[in-house]
C-alpha positions in Angstrom: 0.1 0.0 -0.1 1.3 3.5 -0.9 1.6 5.7 2.2 1.5 9.3 1.2 4.0 11.8 2.4 2.9 14.1 5.2 3.9 17.3 3.3 1.8 16.1 0.4 -1.2 15.4 2.4 -1.0 18.9 4.2 -1.7 20.4 0.8 -5.2 19.7 1.4 -4.9 20.6 5.1 -7.7 23.5 5.3 -10.4 21.4 3.5 -9.6 18.3 5.6 -9.6 20.1 8.7 -13.0 21.9 7.8 -14.4 18.5 6.8 -13.3 16.7 10.3 -12.9 19.3 13.0 -15.8 21.2 14.4 -15.7 24.7 15.6 -14.9 23.8 19.3 -11.8 21.6 18.2 -13.5 18.2 18.5 -13.3 15.7 15.5 -16.5 14.9 13.8 -15.1 11.7 12.8 -11.7 9.9 12.1 -10.9 10.0 8.4 -10.6 6.4 6.9 -8.4 7.6 3.9 -4.7 7.7 5.0 -4.2 11.0 3.4 -6.8 12.9 5.3 -6.1 10.9 8.5 -2.5 12.3 8.3 -3.7 15.8 8.3 -5.8 15.0 11.5 -3.1 13.3 13.1 -0.7 16.1 12.5 -3.2 18.5 14.3 -3.5 16.1 17.2 0.4 15.8 17.4 0.5 19.6 18.1 -1.0 19.0 21.5 2.3 17.2 22.6 5.3 18.9 23.4 8.4 17.7 21.6 11.0 16.5 24.0 8.3 15.7 26.9 7.3 12.3 28.0 3.6 11.7 28.6 2.2 8.5 30.6 -0.8 6.8 28.8 -3.3 8.4 31.0 -2.3 11.9 30.2 -2.3 11.0 26.1 -5.8 9.6 26.8 -7.0 12.8 28.5 -5.4 14.9 25.9 -7.0 12.8 23.0 -10.3 12.6 24.7 -10.9 16.3 24.5 -11.1 15.8 20.8 -12.9 12.2 20.3 -14.1 9.5 22.5 -12.1 6.8 20.7 -8.7 7.5 22.3 -7.4 4.0 21.7 -8.0 4.4 18.1 -6.3 7.8 17.9 -3.4 6.7 20.1 -2.7 3.8 17.9 -2.8 5.7 14.6 -0.4 8.3 16.2 2.2 5.5 17.1 1.4 3.8 13.7 1.9 6.7 11.6 5.0 8.2 13.5 3.7 11.1 15.3 4.1 9.4 18.8 6.6 6.8 20.0 6.1 4.8 23.2 8.3 2.6 25.3 7.9 1.4 28.9 4.4 3.0 29.3 5.8 6.4 28.2 4.7 8.4 25.0 6.6 11.1 23.3 6.2 13.1 20.2 8.4 11.7 17.3 6.8 13.4 14.4 4.5 15.9 12.7 5.0 19.6 12.1 5.9 22.1 14.6 3.7 25.1 14.7 5.0 28.6 15.1 
């Protein structure tokens, strides 16, 4: 399966975010298409400070503010390289850095 490049996926960022993010910042759904999901995951990755470690409860609480299916979001963030995990700790390992 071809995995799109994040920078390529971000070309449609505004349209994807309009379609999947409510004005209050919650997700209206989790995109099934990988290209769109990368855009949403990149947005969620912004919630995690580079260089800081988080326990699973902290990650879940952060994600729960956006969508109730925190297990799926956490798994996608790890699988797509936005977060890494080891020994019950998570840290940001990818995504764009906002100004």
